[in-house]
C-alpha angles and dihedrals in degrees: 000000000000121000089248090058095047115099130186112265109274091224092066108098123220103260124236106256129205112201132172100181114125092216131114121260093012097131093046092050094044091050089062090069113101131181123210105180093169088064097035090240140124121199135201101191103311095333120100114232140181134214111238121196116228090235090055091052090047091053092047091050093049092047090052091050092048094046101038107019127252096278095053092041091052092051093047095051093042093052094046093053093040087061090045091053091050092052093047091051092050090051092047091054091046092047092047094051127205092314095058115118125219091246092054092050093047091049090050089056092054092047092049091051090051094046090054088058099243100119146317113258121209133178119263126183108329092355122219099282104043099082126054104272090207093055120106087229095054114145121172133178136188141169122232118206130188094014110188092206097057090045093057092041093052090047091055103033109014126221116336142160100266132080109241109186091111098153093047093049090050093047095048093045092051094045095049092044092058091047092049096042090230137062115295115186119211117200126190105224097173128030137176087230086065092051098265122138091243141349120273128192136195121204124199138152110276091248091061093061113083091200100035093139089069087069102027091066088070093051104041118086119273124234116271114279119268125259110288128216113213097191139246131107122265143080107260097108092225097114092249097082105045099280117114112260120211117247109267094263093175086077092052102047144021130247130250123230088262091055096251118137115256116228113268118247089254093053091046090055096046098082114152115260092236093058120108088222096057108136117238123241094271092055093044095050104034096031091233137100115270 
């Protein structure tokens, strides 16, 4: 049975929820959470979910930084949650149906982010839903309070001079981009990890940022991983006897009818800048034609 066909067990009752968030739709969204301990599963609608302790996330984040460096770790977390934001936005539109308004879908994104325990979003200035998200002049702002990510960063590294809510920036950028139908870049201009009272973000279409590439490099796909050596001494070239073994590309890409490996999404997006076929920013970020 495919994941799309799996449904939460009908015998699991909607739990009583106690919520204190002053945000629209919060009770309706919270009521979609179902626990099935006899199966070892948690559901949000028909999507399987897990509960992740803040300490576990902190350890994961620090291990990524130690193993890969802060720049690569930042890009990895930003891209993962950019994709998560995209999926959540698509589900919100599907759940809302044809009558759903842009404001309702945007509010649902903020509520979902808060219910997952990442942060508490609040309006700042024009907010994120006041202006037309599809306008070339779109400019949105919001405040993030109680960010888990800056808490764990400050605990490990103290106050610095860089904004560190990488997952939240990725999530919000991905969510808004789906709603707008084009890339929207969210930038954290204030952060508690920089000594500010709270985190503040600004959202604009990519074209409205003069230095968008500074942030897009954390969102766009990375190059395929290098050749890995799995150990052993020998000459068979299978990675088990000393010869380098190619990365298991069958897990990264599909196969053509002829049996040849299709280019991975990362390879497909790594066209040279001097090529006439270089995709524009919309295609590179959303994965669709402009």
